[in-house]
N, CA, C and O atoms as a GROMACS GRO file, in nm:
protein
  344
    1MET      N    1  -0.771   0.318  -0.200
    1MET     CA    2  -0.657   0.369  -0.254
    1MET      C    3  -0.650   0.519  -0.234
    1MET      O    4  -0.749   0.592  -0.241
    2ARG      N    5  -0.527   0.560  -0.208
    2ARG     CA    6  -0.502   0.704  -0.186
    2ARG      C    7  -0.370   0.746  -0.242
    2ARG      O    8  -0.273   0.673  -0.223
    3LYS      N    9  -0.359   0.858  -0.310
    3LYS     CA   10  -0.235   0.899  -0.364
    3LYS      C   11  -0.150   0.980  -0.267
    3LYS      O   12  -0.200   1.069  -0.198
    4MET      N   13  -0.020   0.950  -0.263
    4MET     CA   14   0.073   1.012  -0.177
    4MET      C   15   0.186   1.069  -0.264
    4MET      O   16   0.237   1.002  -0.353
    5GLN      N   17   0.223   1.191  -0.235
    5GLN     CA   18   0.323   1.254  -0.311
    5GLN      C   19   0.440   1.309  -0.222
    5GLN      O   20   0.419   1.361  -0.112
    6SER      N   21   0.562   1.294  -0.274
    6SER     CA   22   0.675   1.342  -0.196
    6SER      C   23   0.663   1.497  -0.188
    6SER      O   24   0.611   1.561  -0.279
    7LYS      N   25   0.710   1.553  -0.080
    7LYS     CA   26   0.698   1.695  -0.058
    7LYS      C   27   0.768   1.776  -0.166
    7LYS      O   28   0.728   1.890  -0.192
    8ASN      N   29   0.869   1.720  -0.226
    8ASN     CA   30   0.934   1.789  -0.341
    8ASN      C   31   0.861   1.778  -0.469
    8ASN      O   32   0.898   1.838  -0.570
    9GLY      N   33   0.753   1.698  -0.465
    9GLY     CA   34   0.665   1.685  -0.588
    9GLY      C   35   0.715   1.594  -0.693
    9GLY      O   36   0.650   1.581  -0.796
   10GLN      N   37   0.830   1.526  -0.673
   10GLN     CA   38   0.887   1.452  -0.776
   10GLN      C   39   0.837   1.308  -0.790
   10GLN      O   40   0.859   1.243  -0.893
   11THR      N   41   0.771   1.260  -0.688
   11THR     CA   42   0.722   1.123  -0.691
   11THR      C   43   0.580   1.119  -0.636
   11THR      O   44   0.548   1.178  -0.533
   12THR      N   45   0.498   1.048  -0.708
   12THR     CA   46   0.361   1.022  -0.666
   12THR      C   47   0.332   0.877  -0.667
   12THR      O   48   0.362   0.815  -0.768
   13VAL      N   49   0.276   0.813  -0.566
   13VAL     CA   50   0.241   0.673  -0.566
   13VAL      C   51   0.097   0.650  -0.522
   13VAL      O   52   0.037   0.732  -0.453
   14LYS      N   53   0.043   0.539  -0.562
   14LYS     CA   54  -0.096   0.504  -0.516
   14LYS      C   55  -0.077   0.397  -0.403
   14LYS      O   56  -0.027   0.286  -0.425
   15VAL      N   57  -0.118   0.436  -0.286
   15VAL     CA   58  -0.112   0.357  -0.168
   15VAL      C   59  -0.238   0.279  -0.152
   15VAL      O   60  -0.346   0.338  -0.156
   16THR      N   61  -0.233   0.145  -0.135
   16THR     CA   62  -0.353   0.069  -0.118
   16THR      C   63  -0.376   0.011   0.021
   16THR      O   64  -0.487  -0.028   0.057
   17LYS      N   65  -0.262   0.007   0.103
   17LYS     CA   66  -0.275  -0.045   0.234
   17LYS      C   67  -0.169   0.008   0.325
   17LYS      O   68  -0.062   0.040   0.274
   18HIS      N   69  -0.186   0.021   0.451
   18HIS     CA   70  -0.088   0.065   0.553
   18HIS      C   71  -0.076  -0.045   0.653
   18HIS      O   72  -0.176  -0.099   0.700
   19ILE      N   73   0.052  -0.081   0.688
   19ILE     CA   74   0.076  -0.188   0.781
   19ILE      C   75   0.179  -0.141   0.883
   19ILE      O   76   0.275  -0.074   0.846
   20ILE      N   77   0.162  -0.175   1.007
   20ILE     CA   78   0.259  -0.146   1.112
   20ILE      C   79   0.298  -0.285   1.173
   20ILE      O   80   0.212  -0.369   1.201
   21LEU      N   81   0.424  -0.305   1.191
   21LEU     CA   82   0.480  -0.429   1.252
   21LEU      C   83   0.507  -0.408   1.402
   21LEU      O   84   0.504  -0.295   1.450
   22GLN      N   85   0.535  -0.517   1.475
   22GLN     CA   86   0.563  -0.512   1.614
   22GLN      C   87   0.686  -0.425   1.647
   22GLN      O   88   0.693  -0.367   1.755
   23ASN      N   89   0.780  -0.416   1.557
   23ASN     CA   90   0.901  -0.333   1.575
   23ASN      C   91   0.875  -0.190   1.526
   23ASN      O   92   0.969  -0.111   1.515
   24PHE      N   93   0.752  -0.156   1.498
   24PHE     CA   94   0.712  -0.026   1.456
   24PHE      C   95   0.753   0.020   1.324
   24PHE      O   96   0.742   0.138   1.290
   25TRP      N   97   0.802  -0.076   1.244
   25TRP     CA   98   0.825  -0.048   1.099
   25TRP      C   99   0.687  -0.024   1.037
   25TRP      O  100   0.588  -0.085   1.076
   26GLU      N  101   0.685   0.066   0.937
   26GLU     CA  102   0.566   0.084   0.865
   26GLU      C  103   0.578   0.054   0.718
   26GLU      O  104   0.681   0.081   0.657
   27TYR      N  105   0.477  -0.001   0.663
   27TYR     CA  106   0.475  -0.029   0.520
   27TYR      C  107   0.356   0.030   0.452
   27TYR      O  108   0.242   0.005   0.491
   28TYR      N  109   0.380   0.111   0.348
   28TYR     CA  110   0.274   0.166   0.267
   28TYR      C  111   0.274   0.081   0.135
   28TYR      O  112   0.362   0.098   0.050
   29VAL      N  113   0.175  -0.010   0.122
   29VAL     CA  114   0.168  -0.098   0.007
   29VAL      C  115   0.135  -0.008  -0.115
   29VAL      O  116   0.039   0.069  -0.114
   30VAL      N  117   0.214  -0.022  -0.217
   30VAL     CA  118   0.199   0.064  -0.339
   30VAL      C  119   0.148  -0.009  -0.455
   30VAL      O  120   0.196  -0.119  -0.484
   31ASP      N  121   0.053   0.046  -0.524
   31ASP     CA  122   0.002  -0.011  -0.649
   31ASP      C  123   0.062   0.067  -0.762
   31ASP      O  124   0.040   0.188  -0.774
   32ASP      N  125   0.139   0.000  -0.845
   32ASP     CA  126   0.204   0.066  -0.957
   32ASP      C  127   0.158  -0.002  -1.086
   32ASP      O  128   0.178  -0.122  -1.102
   33ASP      N  129   0.096   0.070  -1.179
   33ASP     CA  130   0.046   0.011  -1.299
   33ASP      C  131   0.146  -0.056  -1.384
   33ASP      O  132   0.114  -0.148  -1.460
   34GLU      N  133   0.276  -0.010  -1.372
   34GLU     CA  134   0.386  -0.063  -1.455
   34GLU      C  135   0.444  -0.192  -1.398
   34GLU      O  136   0.522  -0.259  -1.465
   35MET      N  137   0.407  -0.226  -1.276
   35MET     CA  138   0.464  -0.344  -1.212
   35MET      C  139   0.357  -0.455  -1.214
   35MET      O  140   0.237  -0.428  -1.220
   36GLU      N  141   0.404  -0.576  -1.210
   36GLU     CA  142   0.314  -0.694  -1.220
   36GLU      C  143   0.274  -0.747  -1.086
   36GLU      O  144   0.252  -0.867  -1.074
   37TYR      N  145   0.263  -0.663  -0.980
   37TYR     CA  146   0.222  -0.706  -0.851
   37TYR      C  147   0.072  -0.712  -0.849
   37TYR      O  148   0.004  -0.632  -0.914
   38ASN      N  149   0.021  -0.808  -0.774
   38ASN     CA  150  -0.122  -0.828  -0.756
   38ASN      C  151  -0.150  -0.826  -0.604
   38ASN      O  152  -0.072  -0.878  -0.525
   39GLU      N  153  -0.261  -0.767  -0.567
   39GLU     CA  154  -0.290  -0.763  -0.418
   39GLU      C  155  -0.290  -0.900  -0.351
   39GLU      O  156  -0.264  -0.910  -0.231
   40LYS      N  157  -0.318  -1.005  -0.430
   40LYS     CA  158  -0.323  -1.141  -0.374
   40LYS      C  159  -0.186  -1.208  -0.376
   40LYS      O  160  -0.170  -1.316  -0.319
   41ASP      N  161  -0.086  -1.146  -0.440
   41ASP     CA  162   0.052  -1.208  -0.445
   41ASP      C  163   0.120  -1.196  -0.311
   41ASP      O  164   0.095  -1.102  -0.236
   42ASP      N  165   0.207  -1.294  -0.281
   42ASP     CA  166   0.287  -1.284  -0.159
   42ASP      C  167   0.378  -1.166  -0.156
   42ASP      O  168   0.387  -1.095  -0.056
   43ILE      N  169   0.446  -1.144  -0.269
   43ILE     CA  170   0.545  -1.034  -0.281
   43ILE      C  171   0.465  -0.908  -0.313
   43ILE      O  172   0.385  -0.906  -0.406
   44GLN      N  173   0.490  -0.800  -0.232
   44GLN     CA  174   0.424  -0.670  -0.257
   44GLN      C  175   0.531  -0.563  -0.265
   44GLN      O  176   0.634  -0.573  -0.199
   45PHE      N  177   0.507  -0.463  -0.345
   45PHE     CA  178   0.594  -0.346  -0.356
   45PHE      C  179   0.547  -0.241  -0.250
   45PHE      O  180   0.429  -0.206  -0.242
   46VAL      N  181   0.644  -0.194  -0.169
   46VAL     CA  182   0.605  -0.110  -0.061
   46VAL      C  183   0.702   0.004  -0.047
   46VAL      O  184   0.815  -0.002  -0.096
   47TYR      N  185   0.656   0.113   0.023
   47TYR     CA  186   0.743   0.218   0.074
   47TYR      C  187   0.760   0.184   0.223
   47TYR      O  188   0.663   0.194   0.299
   48ALA      N  189   0.877   0.147   0.264
   48ALA     CA  190   0.904   0.101   0.401
   48ALA      C  191   0.972   0.213   0.481
   48ALA      O  192   1.058   0.285   0.431
   49ILE      N  193   0.930   0.224   0.604
   49ILE     CA  194   0.986   0.317   0.699
   49ILE      C  195   1.034   0.240   0.818
   49ILE      O  196   0.952   0.182   0.891
   50GLY      N  197   1.166   0.235   0.843
   50GLY     CA  198   1.226   0.168   0.953
   50GLY      C  199   1.354   0.241   0.990
   50GLY      O  200   1.350   0.355   1.034
   51PHE      N  201   1.468   0.176   0.972
   51PHE     CA  202   1.598   0.246   0.989
   51PHE      C  203   1.618   0.347   0.878
   51PHE      O  204   1.686   0.448   0.896
   52ALA      N  205   1.560   0.318   0.765
   52ALA     CA  206   1.566   0.411   0.653
   52ALA      C  207   1.426   0.412   0.588
   52ALA      O  208   1.335   0.338   0.626
   53GLN      N  209   1.416   0.499   0.492
   53GLN     CA  210   1.286   0.512   0.413
   53GLN      C  211   1.323   0.474   0.275
   53GLN      O  212   1.408   0.539   0.214
   54GLU      N  213   1.259   0.366   0.221
   54GLU     CA  214   1.296   0.321   0.087
   54GLU      C  215   1.184   0.235   0.023
   54GLU      O  216   1.100   0.175   0.090
   55PHE      N  217   1.188   0.233  -0.106
   55PHE     CA  218   1.095   0.145  -0.182
   55PHE      C  219   1.159   0.014  -0.190
   55PHE      O  220   1.281   0.004  -0.198
   56GLY      N  221   1.076  -0.092  -0.187
   56GLY     CA  222   1.126  -0.228  -0.207
   56GLY      C  223   1.020  -0.329  -0.205
   56GLY      O  224   0.902  -0.294  -0.198
   57SER      N  225   1.055  -0.453  -0.212
   57SER     CA  226   0.958  -0.564  -0.209
   57SER      C  227   0.963  -0.632  -0.082
   57SER      O  228   1.069  -0.641  -0.020
   58VAL      N  229   0.844  -0.684  -0.036
   58VAL     CA  230   0.834  -0.753   0.091
   58VAL      C  231   0.748  -0.874   0.074
   58VAL      O  232   0.652  -0.872  -0.002
   59SER      N  233   0.782  -0.980   0.145
   59SER     CA  234   0.692  -1.100   0.149
   59SER      C  235   0.594  -1.084   0.259
   59SER      O  236   0.630  -1.073   0.376
   60MET      N  237   0.465  -1.084   0.219
   60MET     CA  238   0.358  -1.072   0.309
   60MET      C  239   0.349  -1.191   0.401
   60MET      O  240   0.306  -1.174   0.516
   61LYS      N  241   0.389  -1.313   0.358
   61LYS     CA  242   0.389  -1.435   0.440
   61LYS      C  243   0.496  -1.416   0.550
   61LYS      O  244   0.475  -1.461   0.663
   62GLU      N  245   0.609  -1.352   0.519
   62GLU     CA  246   0.713  -1.336   0.624
   62GLU      C  247   0.676  -1.236   0.730
   62GLU      O  248   0.713  -1.253   0.846
   63ILE      N  249   0.607  -1.135   0.695
   63ILE     CA  250   0.577  -1.031   0.790
   63ILE      C  251   0.444  -1.055   0.865
   63ILE      O  252   0.421  -0.995   0.970
   64LYS      N  253   0.360  -1.142   0.813
   64LYS     CA  254   0.226  -1.165   0.870
   64LYS      C  255   0.226  -1.185   1.023
   64LYS      O  256   0.146  -1.124   1.094
   65PRO      N  257   0.314  -1.270   1.073
   65PRO     CA  258   0.314  -1.297   1.219
   65PRO      C  259   0.348  -1.166   1.303
   65PRO      O  260   0.318  -1.159   1.422
   66PHE      N  261   0.407  -1.070   1.242
   66PHE     CA  262   0.456  -0.949   1.316
   66PHE      C  263   0.366  -0.830   1.292
   66PHE      O  264   0.399  -0.723   1.341
   67ILE      N  265   0.252  -0.839   1.220
   67ILE     CA  266   0.165  -0.731   1.193
   67ILE      C  267   0.075  -0.697   1.318
   67ILE      O  268   0.008  -0.785   1.374
   68VAL      N  269   0.078  -0.572   1.357
   68VAL     CA  270  -0.006  -0.527   1.473
   68VAL      C  271  -0.124  -0.444   1.421
   68VAL      O  272  -0.229  -0.436   1.484
   69SER      N  273  -0.103  -0.384   1.307
   69SER     CA  274  -0.211  -0.298   1.244
   69SER      C  275  -0.204  -0.313   1.094
   69SER      O  276  -0.096  -0.307   1.035
   70GLU      N  277  -0.319  -0.331   1.033
   70GLU     CA  278  -0.328  -0.344   0.882
   70GLU      C  279  -0.463  -0.280   0.842
   70GLU      O  280  -0.569  -0.318   0.891
   71THR      N  281  -0.454  -0.182   0.751
   71THR     CA  282  -0.578  -0.119   0.709
   71THR      C  283  -0.570  -0.080   0.563
   71THR      O  284  -0.463  -0.050   0.510
   72LYS      N  285  -0.685  -0.082   0.502
   72LYS     CA  286  -0.704  -0.024   0.369
   72LYS      C  287  -0.773   0.108   0.376
   72LYS      O  288  -0.773   0.182   0.277
   73ASN      N  289  -0.831   0.142   0.491
   73ASN     CA  290  -0.895   0.272   0.523
   73ASN      C  291  -0.786   0.372   0.551
   73ASN      O  292  -0.743   0.386   0.666
   74LEU      N  293  -0.741   0.442   0.449
   74LEU     CA  294  -0.630   0.536   0.465
   74LEU      C  295  -0.670   0.674   0.513
   74LEU      O  296  -0.583   0.760   0.532
   75ASN      N  297  -0.797   0.698   0.533
   75ASN     CA  298  -0.837   0.834   0.572
   75ASN      C  299  -0.784   0.870   0.712
   75ASN      O  300  -0.760   0.987   0.739
   76ASP      N  301  -0.765   0.774   0.798
   76ASP     CA  302  -0.712   0.804   0.936
   76ASP      C  303  -0.564   0.778   0.948
   76ASP      O  304  -0.511   0.778   1.059
   77VAL      N  305  -0.495   0.755   0.837
   77VAL     CA  306  -0.354   0.724   0.839
   77VAL      C  307  -0.273   0.839   0.791
   77VAL      O  308  -0.298   0.896   0.684
   78ALA      N  309  -0.175   0.874   0.868
   78ALA     CA  310  -0.088   0.989   0.831
   78ALA      C  311   0.000   0.944   0.709
   78ALA      O  312   0.032   0.826   0.694
   79PRO      N  313   0.035   1.039   0.626
   79PRO     CA  314   0.127   1.004   0.516
   79PRO      C  315   0.266   0.978   0.573
   79PRO      O  316   0.297   1.014   0.686
   80ALA      N  317   0.349   0.915   0.489
   80ALA     CA  318   0.488   0.889   0.532
   80ALA      C  319   0.560   1.023   0.560
   80ALA      O  320   0.522   1.127   0.506
   81PRO      N  321   0.661   1.018   0.642
   81PRO     CA  322   0.742   1.143   0.666
   81PRO      C  323   0.790   1.199   0.536
   81PRO      O  324   0.833   1.124   0.448
   82ASP      N  325   0.785   1.330   0.520
   82ASP     CA  326   0.830   1.399   0.395
   82ASP      C  327   0.738   1.368   0.274
   82ASP      O  328   0.775   1.391   0.158
   83TRP      N  329   0.621   1.318   0.303
   83TRP     CA  330   0.522   1.299   0.194
   83TRP      C  331   0.389   1.358   0.239
   83TRP      O  332   0.371   1.389   0.356
   84MET      N  333   0.296   1.372   0.144
   84MET     CA  334   0.166   1.431   0.175
   84MET      C  335   0.058   1.362   0.088
   84MET      O  336   0.083   1.320  -0.026
   85TRP      N  337  -0.062   1.351   0.145
   85TRP     CA  338  -0.175   1.298   0.064
   85TRP      C  339  -0.222   1.398  -0.036
   85TRP      O  340  -0.230   1.516  -0.003
   86ILE      N  341  -0.253   1.359  -0.154
   86ILE     CA  342  -0.309   1.450  -0.254
   86ILE      C  343  -0.445   1.392  -0.309
   86ILE      O  344  -0.508   1.453  -0.395
   0.00000   0.00000   0.00000
């Protein structure tokens, strides 16, 4: 897990996993204590980067065939655009 903060400092999230799909969309899987998501659940809360950058839910079963990179080792992963690791 690694904390990522928006450059304006207004939002901080705990990122548990980084995923890249074949279409080069990126997902930063977010762990939020206030949400009832579990790492083993199909539906995960993510910060998605594609045509837009937004928070939302994604079905891991739906995207699994399109994953080209998936890691929990976030030391070598760049933060999302306009975000920084803290």
